[in-house]
Backbone bond lengths (Angstrom), bond angles and torsions (degrees), N, CA, C in turn:
res aa  C-N    CA-C-N  psi(-1)  N-CA   C-N-CA  omega(-1)  CA-C   N-CA-C  phi
1 X - - - 1.453 - - 1.511 110.65 -
2 X 1.313 114.79 58.01 1.482 120.53 179.93 1.537 110.95 -94.10
3 X 1.304 118.34 -1.63 1.431 118.61 -177.78 1.545 112.26 -75.27
4 X 1.343 117.60 -32.86 1.489 117.82 179.85 1.554 110.92 -67.73
5 X 1.340 122.51 -44.98 1.452 118.51 178.33 1.534 110.28 -68.07
6 X 1.353 119.88 -32.65 1.456 120.26 177.89 1.544 110.68 -67.33
7 X 1.299 117.89 -35.07 1.440 120.13 174.71 1.468 112.93 -65.42
8 X 1.350 119.32 -42.94 1.408 123.25 -179.44 1.609 111.59 -66.19
9 X 1.337 113.16 -38.61 1.453 114.22 177.85 1.529 111.64 -74.75
10 X 1.312 114.78 -36.70 1.436 117.04 179.02 1.534 112.91 -65.11
11 X 1.321 118.12 -37.24 1.441 120.48 175.90 1.470 112.00 -64.73
12 X 1.347 117.44 -42.91 1.491 118.55 177.09 1.492 111.53 -64.49
13 X 1.312 118.68 -37.26 1.433 122.11 -179.93 1.511 114.26 -67.85
14 X 1.357 115.40 -41.97 1.443 118.31 -177.90 1.521 110.03 -73.68
15 X 1.316 119.57 -51.02 1.466 120.81 -179.79 1.537 113.89 -72.51
16 X 1.342 115.54 -30.47 1.421 117.45 173.48 1.489 113.98 -67.60
17 X 1.368 112.93 -34.74 1.478 116.44 177.26 1.477 114.21 -72.66
18 X 1.374 114.80 -32.98 1.469 119.98 172.75 1.514 111.74 -65.85
19 X 1.360 116.82 -37.12 1.460 123.53 -179.24 1.562 106.14 -71.22
20 X 1.297 119.48 -39.86 1.464 122.71 179.95 1.607 108.53 -62.48
21 X 1.350 115.27 -48.55 1.442 118.93 179.57 1.528 112.62 -59.25
22 X 1.354 116.25 -47.40 1.439 120.30 177.39 1.532 112.78 -61.93
23 X 1.329 112.68 -39.65 1.539 115.71 177.51 1.465 113.20 -61.05
24 X 1.341 117.74 -39.65 1.466 120.12 178.53 1.514 111.71 -73.38
25 X 1.360 116.15 -34.19 1.469 117.85 -179.98 1.490 113.31 -76.02
26 X 1.346 118.03 -39.03 1.481 120.46 -178.71 1.505 114.26 -94.31
27 X 1.360 118.94 -6.32 1.431 126.10 -178.45 1.541 112.14 58.54
28 X 1.416 111.10 44.04 1.452 119.23 176.12 1.554 106.68 -124.34
29 X 1.328 118.13 96.94 1.437 120.19 -172.22 1.574 115.01 -63.74
30 X 1.346 115.81 -16.99 1.458 117.58 -177.45 1.491 112.51 -73.34
31 X 1.315 119.40 -11.06 1.450 121.60 -176.32 1.581 112.04 -71.04
32 X 1.298 115.86 -26.60 1.514 117.09 178.85 1.542 110.67 -66.16
33 X 1.354 119.80 -53.28 1.477 116.23 177.57 1.513 113.34 -63.16
34 X 1.367 118.37 -33.15 1.446 118.63 179.61 1.537 108.58 -64.77
35 X 1.369 117.82 -39.33 1.419 121.16 179.35 1.502 111.96 -67.01
36 X 1.293 118.70 -38.76 1.456 122.44 175.22 1.556 114.33 -60.86
37 X 1.309 112.34 -48.98 1.490 119.11 -179.70 1.603 107.06 -64.55
38 X 1.262 117.26 -46.70 1.465 117.97 -178.00 1.534 110.45 -64.21
39 X 1.294 120.06 -35.36 1.464 124.05 174.63 1.476 111.83 -63.22
40 X 1.351 116.54 -43.52 1.513 121.00 178.81 1.453 110.30 -64.49
41 X 1.330 117.50 -44.99 1.467 120.49 -178.63 1.521 111.54 -63.52
42 X 1.280 117.79 -47.89 1.460 124.49 179.90 1.497 111.73 -62.54
43 X 1.346 116.58 -43.28 1.482 118.70 178.30 1.515 110.78 -68.84
44 X 1.368 118.36 -35.91 1.436 118.76 176.53 1.509 112.92 -61.95
45 X 1.326 115.66 -38.14 1.439 122.05 177.89 1.532 106.48 -63.44
46 X 1.292 121.44 -45.97 1.468 124.25 -179.66 1.534 109.40 -60.84
47 X 1.303 120.06 -43.48 1.415 121.22 -179.47 1.540 111.36 -67.20
48 X 1.375 114.38 -36.56 1.454 116.96 177.67 1.568 110.87 -67.91
49 X 1.311 114.88 -41.46 1.466 118.05 -179.69 1.490 111.84 -66.22
50 X 1.324 119.17 -32.41 1.462 121.64 -175.50 1.563 109.85 -84.38
51 X 1.356 117.29 -41.85 1.483 119.23 -170.48 1.544 113.11 -115.62
52 X 1.349 120.41 -16.56 1.401 122.46 -172.46 1.533 116.29 -81.94
53 X 1.298 115.13 -17.97 1.484 117.60 -171.93 1.533 109.52 -91.42
């Protein structure tokens, strides 16, 4: 059952990376943690939808 942790890490990586890029482009450092949290929440929902029901 390694798909769930991979999904969580992948979500943080993708949305954290997007937040990092936007933070550098817009000069708003708060976008990186926002992207990480959003990625974790979205990936948690995906894991719940796939395995929790």
